[in-house]
NUVO-474859 format. One record per residue (C-alpha): residue in one letter; x, y, z. Coordinates in steps of 0.05 Angstrom, whole numbers, plus 5000, padded with zeros to 4 digits. Layout:
REM NUVO-474859
aXYZ;...
***
This chain:
REM NUVO-474859
t798516273639;q793716213697;g786216103704;e781515633669;g777315643605;g775716343581;l779316653640;k786216413621;r791116993624;v798517073607;v802017223672;k809217123650;k812517233583;e819617023568;h822517403509;a827517153458;d833217523492;g831817183559;s828317783591;v821817673628;t815618103637;q809917923685;s802718113695;q798018043755;f790418003752;d784818033803;a779817473814;v775517683755;g781217763706;r782618503709;l789718743703;k792618963770;a800119033756;q805418953703;t812818843717;d817619003661;a824118653644;a828019113691;g823618903750;r819719553753;t812319493769;t806519923745;e800119843785;y792919913760;s786720023803;p780219823768;d773420023793;v770219433829;v763719503791;t765419763721;g772519513715;l774720193689;i781720403710;t781320933765;r788720993782;i795420823750;t801720843792;t808420813756;p814720493784;d817321163809;g811021253852;r807721783808;a800221683799;s794721863751;a787421863772;f781221773729;y773921923745;y767521733708;n760121873709;h754621353716;h754921243640;s762321043646;q764421673609;l770921993631;t769522643669;s776422793698;a783522563691;t789222803735;g796322653712;p802622553754;d803923303745;g797523473782;l794223793721;e787123593707;l783123463644;r775623553653;r769723353608;e762323523614;y756523183578;d749223343565;e743422903585;s744322513520;g751522343537;r754522813486;l760823203501;i759123933512;q765424213544;e772623993552;t777724343596;a784924173576;h790724093624;n792724813611;g785825083627;d783625203555;i776225063546;t773024793483;r765424783478;y760824373433;r753724513413;y748424073381;d742024243343;n739523543330;p737223153392;h738322503354;s745422643330;d752122613364;l755223073312;p756223793337;c753324383299;a758324863330;t764824883368;e768125453406;d775425443425;a779125763483;t779926423445;g772426483434;s773026313360;r766725973337;k766025473280;t759425193255;m758224553216;t752524223178;w751923483165;s748123033119;r743222523147;y748722003135;g753722373179;q757722683123;l760623373134;l757223863086;t759424563107;v764124903156;t763425643172;d769425943208;c769526523257;s770327013199;g764126763164;y767826403109;v764225783085;t767525143060;r762924643025;y764123893016;d761123432963;h760622682969;d758822112923;r753621582938;f758821162974;g760421733023;q767121902992;m769022632990;t769122852917;a770023612922;v771924172969;h769324872951;r772425462987;e769726162997;e774226472944;g771126032890;l777025562891;s775424822888;q779124162894;y776423522863;r777622782877;a775922162837;y775621432858;d775520762823;s770320212833;r774219952894;g774020632929;q781320772916;l783321492903;i785521542830;a785822292817;v786222962852;k785323612816;d787824222854;t785024932854;q789225102794;g786424532753;h792824112758;e791423372764;t795422842802;r793622112786;y794621472826;e795220752804;y794620102844;n796019362835;a790918812844;a792518782919;g790819512928;d798019752937;l799720432910;t804320302850;a804920982817;v803821722828;i803522132764;a804722872775;p801223422734;d807623502692;g807322762673;s813122542717;r812121862748;n814121582816;g813120832824;t813520272874;q814019522863;y812119022916;d813718302931;a808517752942;w807717963015;g806118682998;k812918973019;p815919502974;v822119232939;r823619782889;t821920522887;t823121012831;q823021762843;g825422282794;g828221742750;l832521462807;t831320762833;r832420462901;s831319732921;m830219382987;e831518673010;y828318333070;d829817753115;a824917193133;a822217623189;g820418183142;r825918663164;v829719093115;i836818813113;r839519143050;l838119803016;t841119932947;s841620662926;e840920982858;n848320902844;g848720172864;s851820272933;h849019892992;t846919993064;t845919373106;f842119273171;r842418763227;y837418653283;d837218293350;v832217743367;l827118283389;d827418623320;r831519223346;l836619513299;i843619353325;q848119493266;e848019933204;t853419933152;g852720533105;f854120673032;d861020923053;g862720283091;r862120613159;t858920173211;q854620413268;r852519953325;y846820033375;h845619733444;h839219723484;d837419583556;l832419063580;t826519523567;g828719693496;k831620393508;l837820583468;i843520633516;r849820603473;s851920723401;e858620643367;d860421033305;e867620943283;g871521223342;l865621543376;v862021193433;t855621513456;h851821333519;w844621533536;h842421573609;y835321573636;d831821693702;e826821223737;a821221493694;d825021303630;r826322043613;i832922173580;t837522563627;q844422563596;r848222393533;t855722293535;v860722213478;n867121833492;g865821943566;e865022703560;p858323033575;a854723253512;e847523433529;q843523433594;w836023463603;q832823763666;y825723643691;d821523963746;e817623593800;r811723523752;g816123163702;w816123733652;l822323873612;t825224523638;g831824573601;i836824253554;s844124423561;h850224263519;l857524443517;s859724993470;e867125173467;g868024893537;h862025253567;r855324953584;v849625293547;t842425193568;v836625283519;
***
């Protein structure tokens, strides 16, 4: 760490596997750069007054820029691909228009000068949807572009209790004294019920036909046994809370092993087949072993997957344009490379 008192900051972190990540801060404690375990640095440029991030530069030199108004609201964001997101606000600071990266425009309208909840939205196709709200901010009605109205009922705690659709079809919900959902009745009148334990964990779902799916938990709230369709599975955990053993309905087992960073490194299935996984310093999967098959994954400087090989032979390849967009995936089929 560096700094004193309330300005102490973590500048270097050594992980359990020996890898190191580092952070740099300016004089007032704002993040300026982060270096990952592979030595790659991402730079951040905060505004000198507001501290808001105005630019992020990734290790491969690609940059994103962010612009704000005098209320510190985001007005524009340009990604490494050069595409821009734009937002406009009214004098009350409410969002009135958003232009997506693909040029699609969504507009928002308000009828209450004291509310941030829109009374209407219009999407890029011109389709308009209107909404009404209660004085507590609960959605009461939605009218779609065809004029169909959906109404919503709420209880005194603000929980939605019913949805009424234009066709006269309604769905109902019931809650217990703790606010937990205990029943849902669909438009056909079929009811699904829910049960919980004292800790609030969902322990049972009872379908309209009376069939019951249940879950049991340990003292730490982790599921240790599930029953679905009369079939039961059980799970065992290690001291770190990771699943290490899964027992299926017929008593067969799957076991799991992890590295010191909680990444899965080995899985032995019900059939006794073992698969192993290897990761690089930044946590990306780079190699897997499954019986006689050894698969490698390759990535570019932006951490995008570029190639997968099996036993040294090319399997799939991924291509990107200068904007970083995926342009094609190719694989071998009967000795020929096919691009999709």
